[in-house]
C-alpha positions as CSV (number, residue, x, y, z in Angstrom):
1,M,133.1,70.2,126.6
2,N,134.0,73.1,125.2
3,K,134.1,71.8,121.8
4,V,130.6,69.8,122.6
5,T,129.0,73.1,123.8
6,T,130.2,75.0,120.8
7,F,128.9,72.5,118.3
8,L,125.6,72.1,120.1
9,L,125.2,76.1,120.2
10,V,125.7,76.1,116.7
11,M,123.4,73.5,115.4
12,L,120.5,74.9,117.7
13,T,121.5,78.3,115.8
14,L,121.1,76.8,112.7
15,T,117.8,75.1,113.6
16,C,116.4,78.3,115.0
17,C,117.3,79.8,111.7
18,C,115.7,77.0,109.5
19,L,112.5,77.3,111.7
20,A,112.4,80.9,111.1
21,E,112.6,80.4,107.4
22,E,110.1,77.4,107.5
23,N,107.4,79.3,109.8
24,F,107.9,83.3,109.2
25,V,106.8,85.1,105.6
26,T,107.8,88.4,105.1
27,I,104.8,90.8,104.6
28,P,104.8,92.4,101.1
29,G,105.1,96.0,100.5
30,P,102.6,98.5,99.4
31,I,100.5,97.2,96.6
32,E,101.1,98.2,93.0
33,L,98.2,98.5,90.6
34,N,99.2,98.9,87.1
35,K,97.2,99.5,83.8
36,N,94.2,96.9,83.4
37,D,94.9,95.4,86.8
38,T,91.6,94.4,88.7
39,F,90.7,95.0,92.4
40,V,88.1,92.9,93.9
41,F,86.0,94.1,97.0
42,L,84.6,91.1,98.8
43,G,82.1,91.2,101.2
44,D,78.8,91.9,103.3
45,S,76.1,94.5,103.2
46,I,78.8,97.3,104.0
47,T,80.7,96.6,101.1
48,H,77.2,96.5,99.1
49,Q,76.6,100.0,100.5
50,C,79.4,101.1,98.1
51,Y,80.6,104.1,100.1
52,Y,84.0,102.9,101.2
53,T,84.8,101.3,97.8
54,Q,83.8,104.3,96.4
55,Y,86.3,106.6,98.2
56,V,89.2,103.7,97.4
57,E,88.1,104.0,93.9
58,D,88.1,108.1,94.2
59,Y,92.1,107.8,95.6
60,Y,92.8,106.1,92.6
61,Y,91.2,107.8,90.0
62,T,92.5,111.0,91.0
63,R,96.3,110.1,92.1
64,Y,96.9,108.0,89.0
65,P,94.8,109.7,86.4
66,N,96.2,107.8,83.3
67,T,96.4,104.3,84.9
68,R,93.0,102.6,84.2
69,I,92.2,99.5,86.7
70,N,89.4,97.8,87.1
71,F,87.2,97.9,90.4
72,V,85.1,95.1,91.1
73,N,82.3,95.7,94.0
74,S,81.4,92.2,95.1
75,G,79.4,92.7,98.2
76,V,75.9,91.2,99.2
77,S,73.5,92.1,101.9
78,G,73.5,89.7,104.9
79,D,76.4,87.5,103.6
80,S,79.0,85.6,105.8
81,A,81.9,83.9,104.8
82,S,80.1,80.6,103.7
83,D,78.0,82.5,101.5
84,A,81.0,84.5,100.0
85,I,82.2,81.0,99.1
86,A,79.3,79.9,97.2
87,R,79.3,83.1,94.7
88,F,83.4,82.9,94.7
89,D,83.9,81.7,91.2
90,E,81.2,83.7,89.5
91,E,82.3,87.1,91.7
92,V,85.9,86.6,92.3
93,T,87.6,84.2,89.9
94,K,86.1,85.1,86.7
95,H,87.6,88.3,87.2
96,K,91.3,87.5,87.3
97,P,92.2,89.7,90.0
98,K,95.4,91.2,91.1
99,Y,94.1,91.8,94.7
100,V,91.2,90.7,96.6
101,S,90.1,92.6,99.8
102,I,87.6,90.8,102.6
103,L,85.4,92.4,104.6
104,L,83.4,89.6,106.4
105,G,82.5,88.7,109.8
106,M,79.6,91.3,111.0
107,N,77.2,88.6,110.1
108,D,79.1,85.6,111.0
109,G,79.1,86.1,114.7
110,R,75.5,86.6,114.6
111,Y,75.0,89.4,116.7
112,R,75.3,87.3,120.3
113,H,77.7,86.7,122.6
114,F,80.9,84.8,121.8
115,D,80.0,81.0,120.5
116,H,83.3,79.0,119.6
117,E,80.8,76.6,117.3
118,V,79.7,79.6,115.7
119,F,83.2,81.1,115.6
120,A,84.4,77.8,114.0
121,I,82.5,78.4,111.1
122,Y,83.9,81.7,110.5
123,E,87.2,80.2,111.0
124,K,86.6,77.4,108.2
125,G,85.2,79.8,105.9
126,M,87.5,82.3,106.1
127,T,90.5,79.8,105.7
128,E,88.7,78.4,102.7
129,I,88.5,82.3,101.2
130,L,92.2,82.7,101.7
131,D,93.0,79.4,100.0
132,K,91.2,80.0,97.3
133,I,92.5,83.5,96.7
134,K,95.8,82.0,96.9
135,E,95.1,79.2,94.2
136,L,94.2,82.1,92.0
137,D,97.9,83.4,92.1
138,A,96.0,86.7,93.8
139,Q,96.7,88.6,96.6
140,A,94.1,88.7,99.7
141,I,93.9,91.5,101.7
142,P,92.1,90.5,104.8
143,M,90.3,93.2,106.7
144,T,89.0,93.1,110.2
145,P,85.1,93.5,111.0
146,T,83.7,96.9,111.2
147,M,82.6,98.4,114.8
148,F,79.1,97.3,116.4
149,D,77.9,100.8,117.8
150,S,76.2,99.1,121.0
151,R,75.3,102.8,122.2
152,Y,72.8,102.8,119.8
153,D,71.8,99.4,119.9
154,T,70.3,100.6,123.3
155,K,68.5,103.3,121.9
156,T,64.6,102.1,121.9
157,E,63.8,105.0,119.4
158,E,66.1,104.1,117.1
159,K,64.7,100.3,117.0
160,K,61.7,101.8,115.1
161,L,64.2,101.9,112.1
162,N,66.3,99.0,112.9
163,W,65.9,95.4,111.6
164,M,67.2,93.9,114.6
165,Q,64.8,93.6,118.0
166,P,66.7,94.4,121.2
167,N,69.0,91.9,122.6
168,K,71.0,92.4,125.6
169,D,73.9,89.7,124.7
170,R,74.3,91.5,121.4
171,T,74.1,94.9,123.1
172,D,77.0,94.1,125.9
173,Y,79.1,91.9,123.8
174,Y,78.8,91.9,120.0
175,N,81.7,94.5,119.5
176,S,84.0,92.8,121.5
177,V,83.0,89.4,119.8
178,L,83.8,91.3,116.5
179,A,87.2,92.6,118.1
180,F,88.2,88.6,118.9
181,Y,87.2,87.9,115.0
182,G,89.3,90.5,114.0
183,A,92.6,89.7,116.2
184,W,92.2,86.1,114.7
185,L,91.9,87.4,111.4
186,R,95.2,89.7,111.7
187,E,97.2,86.3,113.2
188,Q,96.3,84.5,109.9
189,A,97.3,87.4,107.8
190,F,100.5,87.7,109.6
191,Y,101.3,84.2,109.4
192,R,100.5,83.9,105.6
193,G,102.5,87.0,105.0
194,L,99.5,89.1,104.1
195,R,98.8,92.6,104.0
196,F,96.1,93.5,106.6
197,V,94.0,96.3,107.0
198,D,92.3,97.3,110.7
199,M,88.8,98.6,110.1
200,Y,87.7,98.1,114.0
201,G,90.5,100.5,115.6
202,P,89.8,103.6,113.7
203,L,86.1,103.4,113.9
204,N,86.1,102.3,117.7
205,H,88.8,105.1,118.4
206,M,87.6,108.1,116.4
207,T,83.9,107.4,118.0
208,L,85.4,107.6,121.3
209,E,87.1,110.9,120.6
210,Q,84.1,112.3,119.2
211,R,81.6,111.6,122.3
212,K,84.3,113.4,124.5
213,N,82.4,116.4,123.2
214,R,79.2,114.8,121.6
215,P,77.9,112.0,123.5
216,D,75.4,111.0,121.0
217,F,78.2,111.1,118.2
218,S,77.9,108.1,115.8
219,F,79.4,106.9,112.6
220,I,76.6,103.6,112.7
221,T,73.2,104.7,113.9
222,D,71.6,101.4,113.2
223,S,74.4,99.7,115.1
224,V,75.6,97.8,112.0
225,H,76.2,99.7,108.8
226,P,78.7,103.1,108.8
227,N,77.6,105.8,107.4
228,P,79.5,107.6,104.7
229,N,81.3,109.6,107.1
230,G,82.2,106.3,108.8
231,Q,83.2,104.7,105.7
232,I,85.8,107.6,104.4
233,V,87.4,106.5,108.1
234,M,87.3,102.8,106.7
235,A,88.7,104.2,103.1
236,L,91.5,106.0,105.2
237,A,92.5,102.8,107.2
238,M,92.2,100.7,104.1
239,L,94.6,102.9,101.9
240,S,97.1,104.0,104.6
241,D,97.4,100.0,105.4
242,I,98.0,98.9,101.9
243,G,100.6,101.5,101.8
244,V,99.8,104.0,99.3
245,D,101.5,107.2,98.6
246,D,100.8,110.2,100.7
247,T,102.0,113.2,98.6
248,V,100.2,114.7,95.4
249,F,103.0,117.5,94.9
250,E,105.2,119.8,97.1
251,I,106.3,123.2,95.4
252,A,109.3,125.0,96.8
253,I,109.7,128.6,95.2
254,D,112.6,130.9,96.7
255,V,115.2,133.4,95.4
256,K,118.5,132.7,94.1
257,D,121.0,134.8,92.2
258,F,118.6,137.7,92.5
259,K,115.8,135.8,90.7
260,W,113.0,133.2,91.4
261,N,113.7,129.7,91.0
262,G,111.5,126.5,91.8
263,R,111.6,122.9,92.0
264,A,108.7,120.4,92.4
265,K,107.6,116.8,93.5
266,G,104.8,115.6,91.4
267,G,104.6,117.8,88.9
268,K,106.6,120.5,86.7
269,I,107.1,124.5,87.2
270,T,107.5,127.0,84.4
271,D,107.6,130.4,83.9
272,I,108.9,131.9,87.1
273,D,109.2,135.5,87.6
274,T,108.0,138.8,89.3
275,E,106.2,142.0,87.9
276,V,108.4,143.9,90.3
277,P,112.1,142.4,90.2
278,G,113.8,145.3,91.6
279,F,113.0,144.4,94.9
280,L,114.9,141.3,94.8
281,Y,117.6,143.4,94.3
282,S,117.1,145.9,97.4
283,F,115.0,143.5,99.5
284,S,113.2,146.9,100.2
285,S,109.3,147.3,99.7
286,E,109.7,151.2,99.0
287,D,107.5,151.8,96.0
288,I,106.1,148.3,95.7
289,P,102.3,149.1,94.8
290,S,99.6,147.2,96.5
291,T,98.2,144.4,94.1
292,A,101.7,143.8,93.1
293,T,102.7,140.3,91.8
294,I,105.8,139.3,94.0
295,A,106.1,136.0,92.4
296,R,104.2,134.1,89.8
297,F,104.6,130.5,88.0
298,T,102.9,128.2,86.0
299,F,102.6,124.4,87.4
300,I,100.9,121.4,86.1
301,A,100.6,118.6,89.0
302,N,100.8,114.8,87.8
303,A,97.9,113.7,90.1
304,L,94.6,115.7,91.6
305,P,94.0,115.9,95.3
306,W,91.9,112.9,97.2
307,V,88.7,114.3,97.5
308,V,85.1,112.9,98.7
309,P,81.5,113.9,97.8
310,E,79.8,116.3,100.4
311,Q,78.3,113.1,102.1
312,A,81.4,112.1,103.5
313,R,82.6,115.7,104.6
314,L,82.3,115.5,108.0
315,G,84.3,112.3,108.0
316,Y,86.9,113.7,105.9
317,E,87.5,116.5,107.6
318,I,87.7,114.9,111.8
319,S,89.8,112.2,110.2
320,N,92.1,114.6,108.6
321,A,92.2,112.5,105.7
322,A,93.4,115.0,103.0
323,S,96.6,115.6,105.2
324,K,97.1,112.4,105.6
325,L,97.1,111.1,101.9
326,S,96.9,113.8,99.7
327,R,99.5,116.3,100.7
328,E,99.8,119.7,98.4
329,I,102.1,121.7,99.4
330,L,103.5,125.4,98.2
331,T,106.7,126.8,100.1
332,V,107.5,130.6,99.0
333,T,110.9,131.4,100.6
334,G,112.8,134.8,100.1
335,I,110.2,137.2,100.4
336,P,111.3,140.2,101.9
337,N,109.5,142.5,104.8
338,L,106.8,144.1,102.4
339,N,105.3,146.2,105.4
340,C,101.8,144.1,104.8
341,E,100.4,141.7,107.0
342,K,99.5,139.3,104.4
343,L,100.1,138.2,100.7
344,Q,97.1,136.6,98.2
345,L,97.6,133.6,96.7
346,L,95.8,133.2,93.1
347,I,95.3,130.7,91.0
348,D,94.1,131.4,87.3
349,G,93.1,134.9,88.9
350,N,90.9,133.4,91.8
351,N,91.3,134.0,95.1
352,V,92.6,130.7,97.1
353,G,93.5,132.6,100.1
354,T,95.5,135.0,102.4
355,Y,98.6,134.2,104.3
356,T,101.6,135.6,106.3
357,I,104.8,136.1,104.9
358,Q,105.8,133.3,107.8
359,E,103.1,130.6,106.4
360,F,104.5,130.7,102.9
361,A,107.9,130.2,104.1
362,H,106.5,127.4,106.5
363,G,104.5,126.0,103.7
364,I,100.7,126.1,102.8
365,E,98.7,123.1,102.6
366,L,96.0,123.3,99.5
367,Q,94.7,119.8,99.5
368,S,91.5,120.8,101.1
369,N,91.1,124.0,99.9
370,P,87.7,124.1,98.1
371,N,88.9,127.5,96.3
372,S,91.4,125.6,94.7
373,P,91.2,124.8,90.8
374,Q,92.5,121.4,91.5
375,Y,90.1,120.5,94.5
376,K,87.1,121.6,92.0
377,Q,88.3,119.3,89.3
378,A,88.7,116.6,91.8
379,L,85.5,117.0,93.4
380,A,84.1,116.9,90.0
381,V,85.4,113.4,89.4
382,A,84.5,112.2,93.2
383,E,80.8,113.3,91.9
384,L,80.8,111.5,89.0
385,N,82.0,108.4,90.3
386,K,79.0,108.6,92.9
387,E,76.5,108.8,90.3
388,R,78.4,105.3,88.6
389,N,78.0,103.9,92.3
390,D,74.4,105.1,92.7
391,R,73.1,104.6,89.2
392,A,75.3,101.1,88.3
393,I,77.4,99.6,91.0
394,R,75.0,99.2,93.6
395,K,72.4,98.3,91.5
396,L,74.4,95.4,90.3
397,R,75.0,94.3,94.0
398,D,70.9,94.5,94.4
399,L,70.5,91.9,91.7
400,W,72.6,89.8,93.4
401,S,70.8,90.2,96.5
402,R,67.7,89.4,94.6
403,K,69.7,86.2,93.2
404,K,70.4,85.4,97.0
405,E,66.5,85.7,97.6
406,A,65.4,83.5,94.7
407,K,67.8,80.9,95.8
408,R,66.7,81.2,99.3
409,D,63.2,80.9,98.2
410,K,64.2,77.7,95.6
411,L,62.2,79.6,93.1
412,E,63.6,77.5,90.5
413,T,62.1,74.3,91.7
414,N,58.7,76.2,92.8
415,N,58.1,77.9,89.8
416,P,60.4,77.2,86.8
417,E,58.5,79.5,84.3
418,M,59.0,82.5,86.7
419,Y,62.6,81.7,87.3
420,K,63.1,81.2,83.6
421,Q,62.1,84.8,83.4
422,F,63.8,86.0,86.5
423,V,67.3,84.7,84.9
424,Q,66.3,86.5,81.3
425,K,65.6,89.9,83.2
426,Q,68.6,89.5,85.6
427,K,71.0,89.0,82.5
428,Q,69.6,92.2,80.5
429,D,70.1,94.0,83.5
430,T,73.4,93.3,84.4
431,I,74.6,93.9,80.7
432,A,72.5,97.4,81.1
433,L,74.5,98.3,84.2
434,L,77.8,97.3,83.3
435,K,77.5,99.3,80.1
436,L,76.4,102.4,82.3
437,A,79.2,101.7,84.6
438,E,82.0,101.7,81.9
439,D,80.4,104.7,80.4
440,Y,80.8,106.7,83.8
441,E,84.2,105.2,84.0
442,D,85.2,106.6,80.4
443,K,83.7,110.0,81.7
444,I,85.9,109.8,85.3
445,Y,89.2,109.3,82.9
446,Q,88.1,112.2,80.8
447,A,87.7,114.2,83.6
448,N,90.7,113.6,86.0
449,K,93.5,114.9,83.7
450,P,95.5,117.2,85.6
451,K,95.7,120.8,83.9
452,P,98.4,123.4,83.8
453,H,97.5,126.4,86.4
454,R,99.1,129.9,86.8
455,Y,99.9,130.8,90.2
456,R,100.3,134.4,91.8
457,V,101.5,135.8,95.2
458,V,100.3,139.4,95.3
459,K,100.7,142.1,97.8
460,I,98.3,143.4,99.6
461,D,97.7,146.2,102.2
């Protein structure tokens, strides 16, 4: 009996191992985008808005200034999974992407209580999209639908600007319906071994937190489309879940062998010295005049901080996006007691801020400091990309919406001559807008190169 039992246990263990190998796939680590790789954002009107996609682009433009990546917005207003399949070859396949993110589902539930037959159409469509991406030898990044803000769906004054008429089923249940769609998609991602992004959770959680003090707060005042502040929350969720680097640079300056020494992650330090070397020997503040430079050095970073345009400032701040994914840390230790409350930090001669000796020792965060030259340079890059999206990318998406309308109205059948003119105009406009977008990219990759900066820690009274 002991031999039989042992044999059966061994066979059971081997069977379980085989099943594990057969049914469970390892989810890959952080994404890797190299020069000339293509990333496609597939989605509906929320992608068509060109906000969260823009802020993700901003991250890569500033974090990898020498790696030119092709970002393709493939969002079309009103789309469901079935609509995305119909345009898949032209909107995804032809770009030969390495990664394809998928933000669909908001329209698939049809803005009503859960309906299994409706969900089955979404399930079939999303399954086909995931299969098609796999056939391209690309990697799919499925993402949950975003939040439906039922509180604003009930505000009658908002309905004057809202394309949807009041509907109790939608108001009471639709945000929960989207949660179900997202949970199903998450399981599909786990089963297939895909990265997965939760857009739904952060938007709902942060809205709830803000409403503790501001009951009327919303990222989504038309119930469906997150504003720029909500879309920076989405971009943060996306970047976090695909595993990007969270640090731009870390600088550490310290006294060793009676001189300043430095080390850095994410850049290079040179020319470290002081105007008053005597205090390094005596550690005394006597005779050190005000405005004396205690420590100074030159630093050039490998990248710029992740900064977004003013339109997304509130979301950037309340989500703490900069500290989470764009850390710039300066630590200065070994400063003696100088009988002064604070020291001033200058970069290129401009005042960045005043800090105590203890704050310098603990580490100063510079990534969201609007006075730093790196922040200003990154903001200029973000503003260029905003222009690129406003003037070119969103208009390209509008062309697709008009193409969708022409197909819906059967323009080719009903008015062949008008359709011929329409197609010709679409082609001309597409060429012009693609050229404009490329020109903006050229400007962005000229503006995003980090520069050396001179840092000074100065005594003040």
